[in-house]
matplotlib code that plots the C-alpha trace (Angstrom):
import matplotlib.pyplot as plt

x = [17.7, 15.1, 11.5, 8.7, 7.0, 10.3, 10.9, 7.4, 7.9, 11.2, 10.8, 10.8, 13.8, 13.7, 17.3, 17.6, 18.9, 22.7, 22.9, 25.2, 22.3, 20.5, 23.8, 25.1, 28.2, 27.7, 30.6, 30.1, 31.8, 32.0, 33.5, 36.2, 35.8, 39.1, 40.2, 41.2, 37.7, 35.5, 37.1, 37.0, 33.3, 32.5, 34.3, 32.7, 29.2, 29.8, 31.3, 28.4, 25.5, 26.5, 26.5, 23.3, 21.7, 22.8, 21.4, 18.0, 17.9, 18.8, 15.8, 13.4, 14.5, 13.2, 9.7, 7.6, 4.9, 2.4, 0.4, -2.4, -4.2, -7.9, -9.2, -10.3, -11.3, -14.2, -17.3, -18.4, -19.9, -16.4, -17.7, -15.4, -16.8, -15.9, -18.4, -21.0, -21.2, -21.0, -24.2, -26.9, -29.6, -29.5, -30.0, -26.7, -24.1, -22.2, -19.9, -18.0, -14.5, -13.0, -9.3, -6.9, -3.4, -0.3, 1.6, 5.0, 5.2, 4.6, 6.1, 5.1, 2.4, 0.6, -1.2, -3.7, -3.9, -5.9, -4.1, -5.4, -3.7, -4.5, -6.6, -5.7, -6.6, -4.2, -6.3, -6.8, -10.6, -10.8, -8.7, -10.8, -14.1, -15.0, -16.5, -14.2, -16.7, -19.2, -16.7, -16.3, -19.9, -21.3, -24.1, -25.8, -28.4, -25.9, -22.7, -19.5, -19.6, -16.4, -18.5, -20.4, -21.7, -21.9, -23.4, -27.1, -29.2, -31.4, -33.4, -34.4, -35.9, -32.5, -31.3, -27.7, -25.4, -23.3, -20.5, -20.5, -17.9, -16.1, -13.7, -16.5, -18.6, -15.8, -15.2, -13.6, -16.3, -14.9, -15.0, -12.0, -11.6, -9.0, -9.4, -6.7, -7.1, -5.9, -5.2, -4.1, -7.4, -9.4, -11.0, -11.0, -10.2, -11.1, -8.2, -9.4, -9.1, -9.3, -11.1, -10.2, -6.8, -6.2, -6.6, -4.3, -5.2, -4.9, -7.5, -10.0, -9.7, -9.4, -10.6, -13.5, -16.3, -19.9, -22.8, -23.7, -27.0, -29.0, -30.0, -28.6, -26.6, -29.7, -31.5, -28.4, -28.2, -32.0, -32.6, -29.3, -28.8, -26.1, -23.5, -24.8, -22.4, -23.1, -25.4, -25.5, -26.3, -23.5, -24.8, -24.8, -21.2, -20.2, -22.9, -20.8, -19.6, -21.9, -19.0, -17.3, -20.0, -20.7, -17.8, -15.9, -15.8, -12.1, -12.5, -13.9, -11.2, -8.4, -10.0, -10.4, -6.7, -5.9, -2.9, -0.1, 0.4, -2.0, -0.7, -1.2, -2.2, -4.3, -4.5, -7.6, -7.3, -4.9, -4.6, -5.6, -2.5, -4.1, -2.7, -4.8, -5.7, -4.4, -2.5, -0.9, 2.6, 1.7, 0.3, 1.2, 2.7, 0.2, -2.9, -5.4, -8.5, -9.2, -12.9, -13.8, -17.1, -16.4, -18.4, -15.8, -15.4, -12.0, -12.1, -14.0, -10.9, -8.5, -7.4, -6.5, -7.1, -4.9, -4.7, -1.4, -0.5, 2.6, 4.7, 6.7, 10.2, 11.7, 11.4, 7.8, 6.6, 8.6, 10.2, 13.5, 13.6, 15.1, 18.0, 18.7, 18.6, 21.2, 23.5, 23.2, 23.9, 26.9, 28.4, 27.9, 29.7, 32.6, 32.9, 32.8, 35.4, 37.8, 37.2, 37.8, 40.9, 42.4, 41.7, 43.2, 46.4, 46.9, 45.8, 46.4, 49.4, 52.4, 53.6, 56.7, 54.6, 52.3, 55.3, 57.1, 54.1, 54.9, 53.5, 55.2, 53.8, 51.3, 47.8, 46.6]
y = [-69.5, -67.3, -68.2, -65.8, -66.1, -65.4, -62.3, -60.9, -61.4, -59.5, -56.0, -53.1, -50.7, -47.0, -46.7, -44.6, -46.4, -46.5, -43.7, -40.7, -38.3, -39.9, -40.7, -37.1, -38.2, -35.7, -33.3, -29.9, -26.5, -24.2, -20.7, -19.6, -15.9, -14.1, -10.5, -11.3, -12.4, -10.2, -6.8, -6.9, -7.9, -4.8, -2.5, -4.2, -3.8, -0.2, 0.6, -1.1, 0.3, 3.9, 4.4, 2.4, 4.7, 7.8, 6.4, 5.7, 9.3, 10.6, 8.9, 9.8, 13.4, 13.5, 12.8, 16.0, 15.9, 18.3, 17.6, 19.6, 18.9, 19.7, 18.3, 21.7, 23.3, 25.6, 26.1, 29.3, 30.4, 30.1, 27.2, 24.2, 21.3, 18.9, 20.8, 20.9, 17.1, 16.4, 18.5, 16.2, 18.4, 20.7, 17.8, 18.6, 15.9, 17.1, 20.1, 21.6, 23.0, 25.3, 25.4, 27.6, 26.1, 26.8, 24.0, 23.8, 22.0, 18.2, 16.4, 12.9, 10.7, 12.4, 10.6, 11.9, 10.2, 10.7, 10.2, 9.5, 9.6, 7.9, 5.3, 1.8, -0.4, -2.9, -3.7, -7.4, -7.3, -4.7, -6.7, -9.8, -7.9, -9.0, -11.9, -12.9, -15.5, -12.8, -10.5, -13.2, -12.6, -15.7, -14.0, -15.8, -14.9, -16.1, -14.0, -14.6, -14.0, -12.0, -9.2, -8.6, -6.1, -5.0, -8.3, -7.6, -4.5, -4.3, -1.4, -3.3, -6.7, -8.0, -8.2, -9.3, -6.4, -6.5, -5.8, -6.7, -5.9, -2.9, -2.3, -1.8, 0.2, 2.7, 3.3, 6.6, 8.8, 12.3, 13.4, 15.3, 17.2, 19.6, 22.7, 24.7, 28.5, 29.8, 33.5, 34.2, 33.1, 34.1, 30.6, 27.6, 24.1, 20.9, 18.5, 15.2, 12.4, 8.6, 6.5, 3.1, 1.4, 2.4, -1.1, -4.0, -6.2, -9.3, -7.9, -6.8, -10.0, -12.6, -11.4, -9.2, -10.3, -9.3, -11.8, -13.6, -14.7, -11.5, -9.0, -6.0, -5.4, -3.9, -7.2, -9.2, -7.3, -7.5, -8.7, -7.1, -3.9, -1.4, -0.8, 1.5, 4.4, 4.4, 6.9, 5.0, 1.5, -0.7, -0.6, 3.3, 3.9, 5.2, 7.1, 7.6, 4.0, 1.0, -1.4, 0.3, -0.6, -3.4, -5.4, -4.3, -0.7, 0.2, 2.8, -0.1, -2.5, 0.0, 0.6, -3.1, -3.6, -2.6, -0.5, -1.7, 1.6, 4.1, 6.8, 5.8, 7.0, 5.3, 6.0, 8.0, 9.0, 9.2, 12.3, 11.7, 12.3, 11.3, 13.2, 16.2, 17.0, 20.2, 18.0, 15.5, 16.2, 16.6, 19.4, 23.0, 25.4, 27.8, 28.3, 25.5, 24.9, 21.8, 21.1, 18.6, 17.2, 16.7, 13.8, 11.5, 12.0, 11.9, 14.4, 11.9, 9.7, 12.7, 11.8, 14.1, 14.0, 15.2, 15.3, 14.3, 15.1, 13.2, 11.9, 8.6, 7.4, 4.0, 3.1, 4.3, 7.3, 9.6, 7.8, 8.8, 6.1, 3.4, 5.5, 6.9, 3.4, 2.1, 5.1, 4.7, 0.9, 1.5, 4.2, 2.0, -0.9, 1.3, 2.8, -0.7, -1.9, 0.9, 0.4, -3.3, -2.7, -0.4, -3.0, -5.7, -3.8, -2.7, -5.8, -8.8, -11.1, -10.8, -13.9, -14.3, -14.2, -16.9, -19.1, -18.8, -19.8, -22.7, -24.2, -21.5, -18.6, -16.7, -16.6, -13.2]
z = [8.1, 9.8, 9.1, 8.1, 11.5, 13.3, 11.2, 11.9, 15.6, 15.7, 17.3, 14.9, 15.3, 15.0, 14.0, 10.7, 7.7, 7.2, 4.6, 4.4, 4.7, 7.7, 9.5, 8.9, 7.0, 4.2, 3.5, 5.1, 5.0, 7.9, 7.4, 9.7, 10.5, 10.5, 10.1, 6.6, 5.6, 7.7, 7.2, 3.3, 3.6, 5.6, 3.1, 0.1, 1.5, 2.3, -1.1, -2.8, -0.7, -0.7, -4.5, -4.7, -2.1, -3.9, -7.1, -5.4, -4.0, -7.5, -9.1, -6.3, -6.5, -10.1, -8.9, -8.5, -5.8, -4.5, -1.3, 0.2, 3.5, 3.1, 6.4, 7.5, 4.2, 4.1, 1.9, 0.3, 3.6, 5.2, 7.4, 7.9, 5.9, 8.8, 10.9, 8.2, 7.6, 11.3, 11.8, 10.4, 11.8, 8.8, 6.4, 4.6, 4.5, 1.4, 1.6, -1.4, -1.1, -3.7, -3.1, -5.2, -5.7, -7.7, -9.4, -11.0, -14.3, -14.1, -17.0, -18.0, -16.4, -13.5, -10.8, -8.2, -4.8, -1.6, 1.7, 5.2, 8.6, 11.8, 10.0, 11.1, 8.1, 9.5, 12.6, 12.9, 13.0, 10.3, 7.9, 8.4, 8.0, 4.5, 2.6, -0.3, -1.5, -1.9, -3.7, -6.3, -7.3, -5.5, -3.6, -0.8, 1.9, 4.5, 4.6, 6.5, 10.3, 9.9, 8.5, 11.7, 12.7, 9.1, 7.7, 7.8, 7.6, 10.8, 9.3, 6.2, 7.2, 8.2, 4.5, 3.9, 3.0, -0.2, 0.0, 3.7, 6.3, 7.9, 5.0, 2.4, 4.9, 5.4, 1.6, 0.9, -0.6, -1.4, -5.0, -6.2, -9.5, -10.8, -13.0, -14.8, -14.9, -18.2, -17.5, -21.1, -22.6, -19.5, -19.2, -17.0, -18.3, -16.5, -16.2, -17.7, -15.2, -15.9, -13.2, -14.6, -14.6, -11.0, -9.5, -9.7, -12.8, -10.6, -8.2, -10.8, -13.0, -10.2, -6.8, -7.7, -10.0, -10.5, -10.2, -13.4, -14.8, -14.4, -17.0, -15.0, -11.8, -10.1, -10.7, -9.5, -6.2, -5.6, -2.1, -0.8, 1.1, 0.6, 3.4, 6.2, 5.4, 1.7, 0.0, -3.3, -4.2, -5.5, -9.1, -9.0, -7.8, -11.3, -13.1, -16.2, -16.8, -16.0, -16.5, -13.5, -11.1, -8.7, -7.4, -10.5, -9.3, -9.2, -6.3, -4.3, -5.3, -4.5, -1.0, -0.3, -0.5, 3.1, 3.9, 6.2, 8.1, 9.6, 7.4, 3.7, 0.3, -2.4, -6.1, -7.0, -10.6, -13.6, -15.6, -19.2, -21.4, -24.7, -27.7, -28.6, -25.1, -23.4, -20.9, -23.3, -22.0, -18.3, -16.1, -17.1, -14.6, -13.3, -11.1, -10.5, -8.5, -6.4, -6.3, -3.5, -2.5, 1.2, 2.5, 4.3, 8.0, 9.6, 12.5, 14.6, 14.9, 14.8, 11.3, 8.3, 4.6, 1.8, -2.0, -3.6, -7.2, -8.2, -11.1, -11.0, -11.8, -12.7, -9.0, -8.5, -6.4, -4.2, -1.3, 0.2, 2.8, 0.7, -0.5, 2.9, 4.4, 1.9, 2.6, 6.4, 6.2, 3.9, 6.1, 9.2, 7.5, 6.5, 10.0, 11.6, 9.1, 10.0, 13.8, 13.5, 11.3, 13.9, 16.7, 14.6, 13.9, 17.5, 19.4, 17.2, 17.7, 15.4, 13.4, 15.6, 18.8, 17.5, 16.4, 19.7, 21.8, 24.3, 27.5, 29.6, 27.7, 30.0, 28.8, 27.7]

ax = plt.figure().add_subplot(projection="3d")
ax.plot(x, y, z, "-o")
ax.set_aspect("equal")
plt.show()
């Protein structure tokens, strides 16, 4: 019988325990790919994907969308607003565009978006340039180094900036409104727009919170500077609704969710469809005016700006890519299935040839 001292002196082994799992004795199944199993798979995928793609295109075709590029819109003096705001010497950095447009009838819920091109929100340094701890309302005189060079205000006693970072500093600032021209009654009706409810509830309720413990937002942000490109303080972003200010401002929250591609759109406003309003059922067919306070610069990086007015379907906004992708993949699978079937019929061995194979049969 082995003593305790002898047992402790025995070398430890690295051999796995004798179990079915560790010794790889578990039952396994490996598919054998034959013409009888592969060819039906190709045809089934094709027959399933093509109708699905047609259905997706059918739903997206019901979405009505109007898009207008206003990058080079002009003011009442017929001067491009991009040139007006670029010329700071005249002291004017706001330019107003009055754009007449014609819309078909938009039934149901209508959404207004702004779109930008050639704007790389997916750049690595841009995406990191924020302080999530600060956006939770936990203000500190020391902000994240990721916010540099938009962390401290050199022109104001080196105060910390709130919200800091390149994302907040480049906040979209154009103001867009829409008026309906009622020719029958010879009057102009402003389309009521809703500025809340445009951000994801998870963002507004979890990721963005205002500082607590102060009597007002102005008091809470005392000792902090606004971002360099902003013309308003963070507690003044929405002059009509104080609850939509600070880190809870939904325009800010929408902008802070960075886009994956350089060409993108973001939700700007919802059309108010409350019963009793002139636009309860949607937007009427007729003439409209887009009124834009042009303040956001895009020509410096060769970008463009546009306004998108759109409805939605069960699958969201207008997007033909998914339906076309399903149809293309389905067609490719069917074509491959037909090609492989022809090759199988012409080149495969017959049953008699396979039975009569012997050691003298030449290799082919």
